[in-house]
Structure formats: structure tokens, C-alpha cells
C-alpha positions in Angstrom: 76.4 203.6 68.8 77.0 200.0 69.9 76.6 199.7 73.7 77.1 195.9 74.0 77.3 192.6 72.1 76.9 189.0 73.2 77.1 185.6 71.5 76.4 182.1 72.8 76.4 178.7 71.2 75.1 175.5 72.8 74.8 171.9 71.9 71.2 171.0 71.3 71.9 167.6 73.0 72.7 169.3 76.3 69.3 171.0 76.3 67.5 167.8 75.3 69.3 165.9 78.1 68.3 168.6 80.7 64.7 168.5 79.6 64.5 164.7 79.6 66.3 164.4 83.0 64.3 167.1 84.9 61.3 167.7 82.7 59.0 170.5 83.7 61.4 171.6 86.5 64.0 172.7 84.0 61.5 174.2 81.6 59.7 176.2 84.2 62.9 177.5 85.7 64.4 178.7 82.4 61.5 179.5 80.0 58.3 181.4 80.2 54.9 179.8 79.4 54.8 181.5 76.0 58.3 180.3 75.1 57.4 176.7 76.2 54.1 176.8 74.2 56.0 178.0 71.1 58.8 175.5 71.3 56.6 172.4 71.9 54.5 173.4 68.8 57.6 172.8 66.6 58.7 169.6 64.9 62.1 169.6 66.7 61.3 171.4 70.0 64.8 170.9 71.3 66.4 173.1 68.6 64.0 175.9 69.6 64.6 175.5 73.3 68.3 175.6 72.7 68.1 178.7 70.5 66.2 180.5 73.3 68.7 179.3 75.9 71.5 180.7 73.8 69.6 183.9 73.3 69.2 184.4 77.1 73.0 183.9 77.5 73.9 186.2 74.7 71.5 188.9 76.0 73.1 188.7 79.4 76.5 189.3 77.8 75.2 192.2 75.7 73.7 193.9 78.7 77.0 193.3 80.6 75.2 192.4 83.8 76.1 188.7 84.1 74.2 186.4 86.4 73.4 188.8 89.3 70.2 189.6 91.1 69.0 191.6 88.1 69.2 188.7 85.7 66.8 185.8 85.9 66.1 183.3 83.1 62.5 184.3 82.9 63.2 188.0 82.9 64.2 187.5 79.3 61.5 186.3 77.0 62.2 185.5 73.3 59.1 185.4 71.1 58.7 185.5 67.4 56.8 188.0 65.2 54.5 186.7 62.5 57.4 187.2 60.1 59.5 184.9 62.2 61.7 187.7 63.5 62.7 187.0 67.1 61.8 189.8 69.6 63.1 190.2 73.1 60.8 191.1 75.9 62.4 192.1 79.2 60.5 191.5 82.4 60.9 191.8 86.2 64.0 193.8 87.3 65.3 194.0 83.7 62.1 195.7 82.4 63.4 199.1 83.4 67.1 198.3 83.1 67.7 199.6 79.6 68.2 203.3 79.2 65.9 205.3 77.0 66.7 205.3 73.3 68.2 201.9 73.2 67.4 198.9 71.1 68.1 195.2 71.8 68.3 193.0 68.7 69.1 189.3 68.3 69.5 186.8 65.6 69.3 183.0 66.2 70.2 180.0 64.1 70.5 176.3 64.6 71.8 173.2 62.9 71.2 169.6 63.8 73.7 169.8 66.6 74.1 173.4 67.7 72.1 176.6 68.4 73.6 180.0 68.4 72.5 183.5 69.1 74.0 186.9 68.6 72.7 189.9 70.6 73.5 193.6 70.1 72.5 196.5 72.3 72.6 199.8 70.4 71.8 203.4 71.3 69.3 205.0 68.8 68.5 208.6 68.1 
């Protein structure tokens, strides 16, 4: 059974401008060290930062919690499996937020100008 869905799209240029304008301050406020390490290792790091930004927004929508005290940018970490599949790791107050027998899946994509993410929270079993 589907418990929640979320989608977000962002202009890659907006993320690039934020990074160039505020540098490490923006990166360290929004992304975990592992996310930063992954993105800067890519040819076009801004596409990857934007996709993760969109993922965090889409996940917030799927969880239906919005931007309250439970949700913090770094409480959601998006990493990739060796296969390239994105995996969501919840930390902090969100770590125990999901009820048992639930699964949070995302898919991300980007073009030259936009990054998008779709998130789905489902009950399993």
C-alpha cells in the first residue's frame, strides 16, 4: 500500500549559484560529508548536488512532515549503491520516524538544466 509520494524539480543553475555564492556554508548546511564527496567526484558536480537537493525535497513530501523540527537537510542522506541505484539513509530524528514494514524508494534524473526526484513511501508485508 502506498503511504506517501513526493516529487521535486530544481534548476541546476540555482544550486550552482548557491554553491558559488556561499561555498562550503551552503554545502555543509544541506549535504552530508559522504554526499559532498560523491558529488565533487563527478564531472558535473552541480547536476548531482541538484539531484540530491530535489531528493531531499521529494522525500519530505512523501513523508508528509514538511519542514518542521523533525526534518533537517542532513537527516536525509542519498548515496548510491555500486549498481548506481540511489539509496536513502535517514538520520537524526528521522531515523526512527518510519513505522516498521515500510520502504522508501526514490528515483532521480537530470538533464543539462534540471534535476528531478520522485519518492514513494510504501507499506510492505
